[in-house]
GUVEXSE-747062 format. One record per atom (N, C-alpha, C): x, y, z. Coordinates in steps of 0.2 Angstrom, whole numbers, padded with zeros to 4 digits, always signed. Atoms other than C-alpha are relative to their C-alpha. Example, Ala and Ser with C-alpha at 12.3 -4.5 7.8 and 13.67 -1.06 7.14 Angstrom:
residues 2
+0004-0006+0000 +0062-0022+0039 +0004+0006+0000 -0004-0006-0001 +0068-0005+0036 -0004+0005+0003 
***
This chain:
residues 338
-0001-0007+0001 +0349+0319+0152 +0003+0004+0006 -0003-0003-0006 +0359+0330+0163 -0003+0008+0000 +0003-0007-0001 +0351+0347+0170 +0005+0004+0004 -0005-0005-0005 +0360+0362+0178 -0006+0003+0004 +0004-0004-0004 +0352+0370+0193 +0004+0006+0003 -0002-0006-0002 +0355+0388+0197 -0002+0002+0007 +0002-0002-0007 +0355+0392+0216 +0002+0007+0001 -0001-0007-0001 +0353+0410+0220 +0000+0002+0007 +0000-0002-0007 +0357+0419+0237 +0000+0008-0001 +0001-0007+0001 +0351+0437+0236 +0004+0004+0005 -0004-0004-0005 +0359+0442+0252 +0007+0000-0002 -0007-0001+0001 +0377+0438+0247 +0001+0002-0008 +0000-0002+0006 +0373+0442+0229 +0005-0004-0004 -0005+0006+0003 +0381+0426+0222 -0005-0005-0004 +0004+0005+0003 +0375+0413+0210 +0004-0006-0001 -0003+0006+0001 +0381+0395+0209 -0004-0005-0004 +0003+0004+0004 +0377+0383+0196 +0003-0008+0000 -0003+0007-0001 +0378+0364+0199 -0005-0005-0004 +0003+0005+0003 +0373+0348+0190 -0006-0003+0004 +0006+0002-0004 +0356+0341+0195 +0002-0007+0003 -0001+0006-0003 +0364+0324+0197 +0005+0000+0006 -0004-0001-0006 +0377+0331+0209 -0003+0002+0006 +0004-0002-0005 +0364+0339+0219 -0004-0007+0003 +0004+0006-0001 +0353+0322+0219 +0005-0005+0004 -0004+0005-0004 +0369+0312+0225 +0002+0003+0007 -0001-0003-0007 +0373+0325+0239 -0006-0002+0004 +0006+0001-0004 +0355+0324+0245 -0001-0006+0002 +0001+0007-0002 +0354+0306+0245 +0005-0002+0005 -0005+0002-0005 +0370+0304+0255 -0002+0004+0007 +0002-0004-0005 +0363+0318+0267 -0006-0004+0004 +0006+0003-0003 +0346+0309+0270 +0002-0008+0003 -0003+0006-0003 +0356+0292+0272 +0003+0001+0006 -0004-0002-0006 +0367+0300+0285 -0005+0001+0007 +0005-0001-0005 +0351+0304+0295 -0005-0006+0001 +0003+0006-0002 +0345+0286+0296 -0005-0002-0005 +0005+0003+0004 +0334+0284+0281 +0003-0006-0004 -0001+0006+0004 +0334+0268+0271 +0003+0003-0007 -0002-0002+0006 +0343+0269+0254 -0006+0002-0005 +0006-0001+0004 +0326+0268+0245 -0003+0007+0002 +0003-0006-0003 +0319+0282+0256 +0004+0006-0003 -0004-0006+0001 +0334+0293+0254 +0001+0002-0007 +0000-0001+0007 +0334+0291+0235 -0006+0004-0002 +0006-0003+0001 +0316+0295+0235 -0001+0008+0002 +0000-0007-0002 +0318+0311+0245 +0004+0004-0003 -0005-0004+0003 +0333+0317+0236 -0004+0001-0007 +0003-0001+0006 +0323+0314+0220 -0006+0006-0001 +0004-0005+0000 +0309+0324+0225 +0002+0008+0001 -0003-0007+0000 +0319+0339+0231 +0003+0003-0006 -0003-0002+0006 +0329+0339+0216 -0004+0002-0006 +0006-0001+0005 +0314+0338+0205 -0003+0007+0000 +0003-0007-0002 +0306+0353+0213 +0005+0005-0001 -0005-0005+0002 +0322+0363+0211 +0000+0002-0007 +0000+0000+0007 +0322+0359+0193 -0005+0004-0003 +0006-0004+0002 +0305+0366+0191 +0000+0007+0003 +0000-0007-0003 +0309+0382+0200 -0003+0001+0006 +0004+0001-0006 +0300+0377+0215 +0005+0000+0006 -0005+0001-0004 +0315+0380+0227 -0003+0000+0008 +0003+0001-0007 +0303+0382+0243 -0002-0006+0001 +0002+0007-0002 +0299+0364+0241 +0006-0004-0003 -0006+0004+0002 +0316+0359+0234 +0006+0002+0005 -0007-0001-0004 +0334+0365+0240 -0002+0004+0006 +0001-0004-0006 +0327+0378+0252 -0004-0004+0005 +0004+0004-0005 +0316+0365+0261 +0004-0004+0003 -0004+0005-0003 +0330+0354+0265 +0003+0001+0008 -0002-0002-0007 +0337+0363+0281 -0006-0001+0004 +0006+0000-0005 +0319+0365+0288 -0003-0008+0000 +0001+0007-0001 +0316+0346+0284 +0004-0003+0005 -0005+0003-0004 +0331+0341+0293 -0002+0002+0008 +0001-0002-0007 +0327+0352+0308 -0006-0003+0003 +0006+0004-0002 +0309+0344+0309 +0002-0007+0002 -0002+0008-0001 +0317+0327+0308 +0003+0000+0008 -0003+0000-0006 +0328+0332+0323 -0004+0001+0007 +0005-0001-0005 +0313+0338+0333 -0005-0006+0002 +0005+0006-0001 +0304+0322+0331 -0006+0001-0003 +0007-0002+0003 +0290+0330+0320 +0000-0005-0006 +0000+0004+0005 +0296+0319+0306 +0002-0007+0002 -0001+0006-0003 +0296+0300+0310 +0003-0004-0006 -0002+0003+0006 +0307+0291+0297 +0000-0008+0000 +0000+0007+0000 +0305+0273+0302 -0007-0003+0000 +0007+0003+0001 +0286+0271+0299 -0002+0001-0007 +0003-0001+0007 +0276+0269+0283 -0007+0003+0001 +0007-0002+0000 +0260+0278+0279 -0005-0005+0000 +0006+0005+0000 +0244+0268+0282 -0007+0004-0001 +0006-0003+0001 +0228+0273+0275 -0006-0003+0005 +0005+0002-0005 +0213+0272+0289 -0006+0004-0002 +0007-0004+0000 +0195+0277+0289 -0002+0001+0008 +0001-0003-0007 +0190+0287+0305 -0008+0000+0000 +0007-0002-0001 +0172+0287+0311 -0002+0007+0001 +0002-0008-0001 +0163+0303+0311 -0003+0001+0007 +0002-0001-0007 +0161+0310+0328 -0001+0007+0000 +0001-0006-0001 +0154+0325+0334 +0005+0004+0005 -0005-0003-0004 +0166+0329+0348 +0004-0005+0004 -0005+0005-0004 +0180+0320+0357 +0005+0004+0004 -0004-0002-0005 +0190+0325+0372 +0006-0004+0001 -0006+0004+0000 +0208+0320+0371 +0005+0003+0005 -0006-0001-0006 +0220+0320+0386 +0007+0000-0003 -0006+0000+0003 +0237+0326+0381 +0004-0005+0004 -0005+0005-0003 +0250+0312+0384 +0006+0004+0001 -0006-0004-0001 +0267+0317+0390 +0004+0000-0006 -0004-0001+0007 +0274+0313+0373 -0003+0006-0004 +0003-0006+0004 +0261+0326+0365 +0002+0006+0003 -0002-0006-0003 +0266+0339+0378 +0007+0002-0002 -0007-0001+0002 +0284+0336+0374 +0001+0003-0007 +0000-0003+0007 +0281+0339+0355 -0003+0007+0000 +0003-0007+0000 +0270+0354+0358 +0005+0006+0003 -0005-0005-0003 +0284+0362+0369 +0005+0001-0005 -0006+0000+0005 +0297+0358+0356 -0002+0005-0006 +0002-0004+0006 +0286+0367+0342 +0000+0007+0002 +0000-0007-0003 +0283+0382+0353 +0007+0003+0000 -0006-0003+0000 +0301+0384+0356 +0003+0001-0007 -0002+0000+0007 +0305+0381+0338 -0002+0008-0003 +0003-0005+0002 +0293+0395+0334 +0004+0006+0003 -0003-0006-0004 +0301+0407+0347 +0007+0001-0003 -0007-0001+0002 +0319+0404+0341 +0000+0003-0008 +0000-0003+0006 +0314+0408+0323 -0002+0007-0001 +0003-0006-0001 +0307+0424+0328 -0004+0003-0005 +0005-0001+0006 +0292+0424+0316 -0005+0005+0002 +0005-0005-0003 +0282+0436+0327 -0001+0006-0005 +0001-0006+0004 +0285+0450+0315 -0003-0002-0007 +0002+0003+0007 +0281+0439+0299 -0007-0003+0000 +0007+0002-0001 +0265+0431+0306 -0004+0003+0005 +0005-0003-0004 +0250+0437+0314 +0001-0002+0008 -0001+0001-0007 +0253+0439+0333 -0005-0004+0003 +0006+0004-0003 +0236+0432+0337 +0000-0007-0002 -0001+0007+0002 +0240+0416+0328 +0005-0003+0005 -0005+0003-0005 +0256+0414+0339 -0004-0001+0007 +0003+0001-0006 +0245+0416+0354 -0005-0006+0001 +0005+0005+0000 +0233+0404+0348 +0003-0007+0002 -0003+0007-0002 +0246+0390+0352 -0002-0001+0007 +0002+0001-0007 +0240+0392+0370 -0005-0004+0000 +0007+0004+0000 +0223+0384+0365 +0002-0007-0002 -0001+0006+0003 +0232+0369+0357 -0001-0006+0007 +0000+0005-0005 +0227+0354+0368 +0000-0007-0002 +0001+0007+0003 +0228+0339+0356 +0005+0000-0005 -0005+0001+0005 +0240+0332+0344 -0003+0002-0007 +0003-0002+0006 +0228+0335+0330 -0001+0007-0002 +0000-0007+0001 +0226+0353+0333 +0007+0003-0002 -0007-0001+0001 +0245+0354+0334 +0002-0001-0007 -0001+0001+0008 +0246+0346+0316 -0003+0005-0004 +0003-0005+0004 +0234+0358+0309 +0003+0006+0000 -0004-0007+0000 +0243+0373+0316 +0007-0001-0003 -0006+0001+0004 +0259+0366+0310 +0000+0000-0007 +0001+0000+0007 +0253+0363+0292 -0001+0008-0002 +0002-0007+0002 +0246+0381+0292 +0006+0005+0000 -0007-0004+0000 +0263+0388+0298 +0004-0002-0005 -0004+0003+0006 +0272+0377+0285 -0002+0004-0007 +0002-0003+0005 +0261+0385+0272 +0001+0007-0001 -0002-0007-0001 +0264+0403+0278 +0008+0001-0002 -0007-0001+0001 +0283+0400+0278 +0002-0001-0007 -0002+0001+0007 +0283+0393+0260 -0002+0005-0004 +0001-0006+0004 +0274+0408+0254 +0005+0006+0001 -0007-0005-0002 +0287+0419+0263 +0006-0001-0004 -0007+0001+0003 +0301+0410+0256 +0000+0002-0008 +0001-0002+0007 +0294+0413+0238 +0001+0007-0001 -0001-0007+0001 +0295+0432+0240 +0008+0002+0001 -0007-0002-0001 +0314+0432+0244 +0004-0004-0005 -0004+0003+0004 +0330+0427+0235 +0000-0008+0001 +0000+0007+0000 +0330+0408+0230 -0007-0003+0001 +0007+0003+0000 +0311+0407+0230 -0002-0003-0007 +0001+0004+0005 +0312+0399+0213 +0000+0004-0007 +0000-0003+0006 +0312+0413+0200 +0007+0000-0004 -0006+0001+0004 +0325+0410+0186 +0001+0005-0006 +0000-0005+0006 +0320+0423+0173 +0001+0007+0002 -0002-0007-0002 +0328+0440+0174 -0005+0005+0000 +0004-0005+0000 +0314+0449+0168 -0006+0001+0005 +0004+0000-0005 +0303+0444+0182 +0003+0002+0007 -0003-0002-0007 +0315+0449+0197 -0003+0007+0002 +0003-0005-0003 +0309+0462+0208 +0004+0007-0002 -0005-0005+0001 +0324+0474+0205 +0001+0002-0008 -0001-0001+0007 +0322+0474+0186 -0007+0003-0003 +0006-0003+0003 +0310+0486+0177 -0002-0003-0007 +0002+0004+0006 +0302+0474+0164 -0002+0004-0006 +0003-0004+0005 +0293+0488+0154 +0006+0003-0005 -0005-0003+0005 +0310+0496+0148 +0005-0005-0001 -0006+0005+0001 +0322+0481+0150 -0001-0005-0005 +0002+0006+0006 +0313+0468+0139 -0002+0004-0006 +0000-0003+0007 +0316+0478+0123 +0005-0001-0004 -0006+0002+0005 +0326+0473+0108 +0005+0006+0000 -0006-0004+0001 +0343+0482+0108 +0001+0004+0006 -0001-0004-0006 +0342+0489+0126 +0006-0004+0004 -0004+0004-0005 +0355+0485+0140 -0002+0003+0007 +0002-0002-0007 +0353+0485+0159 +0004+0005+0002 -0004-0006-0003 +0358+0501+0168 -0004+0002+0006 +0004-0002-0006 +0354+0505+0186 -0002+0006+0001 +0002-0008+0000 +0344+0520+0189 -0002+0000+0008 +0001-0002-0007 +0345+0527+0207 -0007+0003+0002 +0008-0003-0001 +0328+0537+0205 -0005-0005+0000 +0005+0006+0000 +0319+0521+0201 +0001-0006+0005 -0002+0005-0005 +0329+0510+0213 -0001-0007-0004 +0000+0006+0004 +0329+0497+0199 +0005+0000-0006 -0003+0000+0006 +0338+0491+0184 -0005+0001-0006 +0004-0002+0006 +0331+0499+0168 +0003-0002-0007 -0003+0000+0007 +0333+0497+0149 +0003+0007-0002 -0003-0006+0003 +0344+0510+0141 +0003-0001-0006 -0003+0000+0006 +0351+0515+0125 +0008+0001+0001 -0007-0001+0001 +0370+0515+0121 +0000+0007-0004 +0000-0006+0003 +0373+0533+0117 +0007+0004+0000 -0007-0004-0001 +0388+0546+0115 +0001+0002+0007 -0001-0003-0007 +0385+0552+0133 +0003-0005+0004 -0003+0005-0004 +0392+0535+0139 +0008+0001-0001 -0007+0000+0002 +0409+0540+0130 +0002+0008+0000 -0001-0007+0001 +0410+0558+0134 +0008+0002+0001 -0006-0002+0000 +0427+0566+0131 +0005-0005-0004 -0005+0005+0004 +0434+0551+0120 +0000+0002-0007 -0001-0001+0007 +0441+0554+0104 +0003-0006-0003 -0002+0006+0003 +0442+0540+0092 +0007+0000-0003 -0007+0001+0002 +0459+0534+0088 +0005+0003+0005 -0005-0004-0005 +0467+0544+0103 -0001-0003+0006 +0001+0002-0007 +0470+0537+0120 +0000+0005+0005 +0001-0005-0005 +0465+0547+0134 +0000-0002+0007 -0001+0003-0006 +0469+0545+0152 -0007-0002+0003 +0006+0002-0004 +0454+0536+0162 -0006+0000-0005 +0005+0001+0005 +0444+0534+0146 +0000-0006-0003 +0000+0006+0004 +0438+0521+0135 +0003+0001-0006 -0004-0001+0006 +0448+0517+0119 -0005-0002-0005 +0004+0001+0007 +0439+0518+0102 +0004+0001-0005 -0004+0000+0006 +0448+0515+0086 -0004+0004-0005 +0003-0004+0005 +0445+0527+0072 -0002-0003-0006 +0002+0003+0005 +0438+0524+0055 +0005-0004-0004 -0005+0004+0003 +0455+0517+0049 +0002-0006+0005 -0002+0005-0004 +0456+0506+0064 +0007+0002+0003 -0007-0002-0002 +0471+0517+0070 -0001+0002+0008 +0000-0003-0007 +0475+0521+0089 +0007+0003+0001 -0007-0003-0002 +0489+0533+0095 -0001+0002+0006 +0000-0003-0007 +0494+0538+0112 +0001-0005+0006 -0001+0005-0006 +0497+0522+0122 +0007+0001+0003 -0006-0001-0004 +0511+0523+0135 +0001-0005+0005 -0002+0006-0005 +0520+0510+0145 -0005-0006-0001 +0004+0006+0001 +0511+0496+0137 +0004-0007+0001 -0003+0007-0002 +0515+0478+0144 -0004-0005-0004 +0004+0006+0003 +0510+0463+0133 +0004-0006+0003 -0003+0005-0003 +0513+0447+0142 +0000-0007-0004 -0001+0006+0005 +0511+0435+0127 +0003+0002-0006 -0005-0001+0005 +0518+0435+0110 -0005+0007-0004 +0002-0005+0005 +0516+0451+0098 +0000-0001-0007 -0001+0001+0007 +0512+0449+0080 -0002+0006-0003 +0001-0006+0004 +0514+0464+0069 -0001-0001-0007 +0001+0001+0007 +0507+0463+0051 +0000+0006-0004 -0001-0006+0004 +0513+0476+0039 +0006+0001-0003 -0007+0000+0003 +0527+0482+0028 +0005+0005+0004 -0005-0004-0004 +0534+0495+0041 -0002+0000+0007 +0001+0000-0007 +0536+0495+0060 +0005+0005+0002 -0005-0005-0001 +0543+0511+0066 +0000+0001+0008 -0002+0000-0008 +0551+0512+0084 +0003+0006+0001 -0004-0006-0002 +0555+0529+0090 +0002+0000+0007 -0002+0001-0006 +0565+0525+0104 +0008+0000+0001 -0007+0001-0001 +0584+0527+0110 +0002-0006+0002 -0002+0007-0002 +0585+0510+0117 -0005-0005-0001 +0004+0005+0001 +0578+0494+0112 +0003-0006+0003 -0003+0006-0003 +0581+0479+0124 -0002-0007-0003 +0001+0006+0002 +0582+0462+0116 +0003-0005+0003 -0004+0006-0004 +0586+0446+0126 +0004-0003-0004 -0004+0005+0003 +0593+0435+0113 +0002+0002-0007 -0001+0000+0007 +0591+0438+0094 -0004+0003-0004 +0004-0003+0005 +0584+0447+0079 -0001-0006-0005 +0001+0005+0006 +0577+0435+0065 -0003+0004-0006 +0001-0003+0006 +0576+0441+0047 -0003-0004-0004 +0002+0004+0005 +0564+0433+0035 +0003+0000-0006 -0002-0001+0007 +0570+0441+0020 -0006+0002-0005 +0006-0001+0005 +0560+0445+0004 -0005-0005-0001 +0005+0006+0002 +0553+0428+0002 -0001-0004+0007 +0002+0004-0006 +0543+0420+0015 +0000-0007-0001 -0001+0007+0001 +0549+0403+0016 +0003-0003+0007 -0003+0004-0005 +0558+0390+0028 +0007+0003+0003 -0006-0002-0001 +0574+0400+0028 +0001+0008+0003 -0001-0006-0003 +0579+0415+0039 +0007+0001+0002 -0007-0002-0002 +0594+0425+0045 -0001+0002+0007 +0001-0002-0007 +0596+0426+0063 +0007+0004+0003 -0006-0005-0003 +0607+0440+0071 +0000-0002+0008 -0001+0002-0007 +0613+0433+0087 +0005+0003+0005 -0006-0003-0004 +0624+0438+0102 +0002-0005+0005 -0003+0004-0004 +0635+0429+0112 -0001+0002+0007 +0002-0002-0006 +0630+0429+0131 +0006+0005+0003 -0005-0005-0002 +0640+0445+0137 +0002-0001+0008 -0002+0001-0007 +0650+0444+0153 +0001+0007+0003 +0000-0007-0002 +0651+0463+0154 -0003+0005-0005 +0003-0004+0005 +0644+0478+0145 +0004+0001-0006 -0004-0001+0006 +0649+0479+0127 -0003+0005-0004 +0003-0005+0005 +0647+0492+0113 +0003-0001-0007 -0001+0001+0007 +0647+0489+0095 -0002+0006-0004 +0003-0006+0003 +0646+0504+0084 +0001+0000-0008 +0001+0001+0007 +0640+0504+0066 +0003+0007-0003 -0003-0006+0002 +0651+0518+0056 -0005+0004-0004 +0004-0004+0004 +0643+0532+0047 +0002+0000-0007 -0002+0002+0006 +0646+0524+0030 -0004-0005-0003 +0003+0006+0003 +0638+0513+0017 +0005-0005-0002 -0004+0006+0002 +0645+0496+0014 -0004-0007+0003 +0002+0007-0002 +0643+0478+0018 +0005-0003+0006 -0004+0003-0005 +0648+0469+0034 +0003-0006-0001 -0002+0006+0001 +0660+0455+0032 -0001-0005+0007 +0001+0004-0005 +0658+0440+0043 +0006-0005+0001 -0006+0005-0001 +0671+0427+0051 -0002-0006+0000 +0002+0007+0001 +0671+0409+0048 -0001-0003+0007 +0001+0002-0007 +0672+0405+0066 -0001+0005+0005 +0001-0005-0005 +0667+0413+0082 +0007+0001+0004 -0007-0002-0004 +0682+0422+0091 -0001+0006+0004 +0000-0006-0004 +0685+0434+0105 +0006+0004-0001 -0006-0003+0002 +0701+0440+0097 -0002+0007-0004 +0001-0006+0003 +0700+0459+0092 +0004+0001-0006 -0005-0002+0006 +0707+0465+0075 +0002+0006+0002 -0002-0006-0003 +0718+0478+0080 +0003+0005-0006 -0002-0004+0006 +0723+0483+0062 -0005+0005-0002 +0005-0005+0002 +0716+0499+0056 -0002-0001-0007 +0002+0000+0007 +0706+0501+0040 +0006+0002-0005 -0005-0003+0005 +0720+0511+0032 +0006-0006-0001 -0005+0005+0000 +0733+0497+0036 -0003-0006-0004 +0002+0006+0004 +0721+0483+0029 -0001+0002-0007 +0001-0001+0007 +0719+0493+0013 +0007-0001-0004 -0006+0001+0003 +0737+0490+0009 +0000-0007-0003 +0000+0006+0003 +0732+0473+0004 -0005+0000-0006 +0004-0001+0005 +0720+0480-0009 +0002-0001-0006 -0003+0002+0006 +0722+0472-0026 +0003-0007+0001 -0004+0007+0000 +0730+0456-0019 -0006-0005-0001 +0004+0004+0002 +0721+0442-0027 +0001-0008+0002 -0001+0007-0003 +0729+0426-0019 +0004+0001+0007 -0003+0001-0006 +0739+0421-0004 +0006+0005+0001 -0006-0005+0000 +0751+0436+0002 +0006-0003+0001 -0007+0003-0002 +0764+0424+0009 +0003-0003-0006 -0003+0004+0006 +0765+0414-0007 +0003+0006-0005 -0003-0005+0004 +0767+0430-0017 +0006+0004+0002 -0007-0001-0002 +0781+0436-0006 +0005-0004-0001 -0006+0006+0001 +0790+0420-0007 +0002+0001-0007 -0002+0000+0007 +0789+0421-0026 +0004+0007-0002 -0004-0006+0002 +0795+0439-0026 +0007+0000+0003 -0007+0001-0003 +0809+0434-0014 +0004-0004-0004 -0004+0005+0004 +0815+0420-0025 +0003+0003-0006 -0002-0003+0007 +0815+0431-0041 +0006+0005+0002 -0005-0005-0003 +0825+0445-0031 +0007-0004+0001 -0006+0003-0001 +0837+0432-0026 +0004-0002-0006 -0003+0002+0006 +0840+0425-0043 +0004+0006-0004 -0003-0005+0003 +0844+0442-0050 +0006+0002+0003 -0006-0002-0003 +0856+0446-0037 +0005-0005+0000 -0005+0005+0001 +0865+0430-0039 +0003+0001-0007 -0002-0001+0007 +0866+0433-0058 +0005+0006+0000 -0004-0006+0000 +0873+0450-0055 +0007-0001+0003 -0006+0001-0003 +0886+0444-0043 +0005-0005-0004 -0004+0005+0003 +0892+0430-0054 +0003+0002-0007 -0002-0003+0006 +0894+0442-0068 -0003-0003-0006 
***
């Protein structure tokens, strides 16, 4: 089963969701890089991933940098196995600090100083480090410090909370109500639940486009007033009439007419790619435009009046001229011969 882990960073106000398997694989590779065996690397990665999945980021993904830092300081020893031992009950023991213990104590003190935790922890507890004179006291103080850090991490972003209603900047009493939406309230300093009302659309007239206002369709789903509208995709208009009130319409290639019947056949009004500006004018008269059998760049120079001289001709003009010429020649010849 695949899980998703949502990691939140309050400071940057960003959220990133990753697969739990991806997180486990990355952590396994990270722990292997720092010298853990494959078995231990997988175990460590599994523990941190599982804690994160359960919302305990302080012992999950948020703990990894701290874990690596303690490993570098030598406070975590990777090459040993835990061993259960029974210690005798003693009343008091005086332990001389070895050079190794002194080195570890110095490292921890330096680390605490660099982390600048004096404002977060009780200063008296910081001063109590001066009384540490054994490795056991150091371990006890370190465990106490680790517990305090874990509790502090739980109060900041990434501390494990994944439900919106429990976030500190959300007013649960008003937000977790059916039909509400989140709206920031400067007076409360939080996001509160609010109703959608007409005040959110002040100055908006349904069906009419207004500058810098929301657009709301009217009861007939109509809108008027758009200006300089750019559509990057295809525009489909369904209806019996499309009115374009414009002096110029730019069409790149062609018009396609479906006709009265919606079928597989259309009439395409195309244009030959122009090499100069051309103008074709439709006359102010009703009629039908004839078409040529082949494409041609030859202009017809005859006027309509001249073309009308052929009105009533029902066959090839040249054939009729030849016939009339032959008949006239025969009559003239008969007259000449008497």
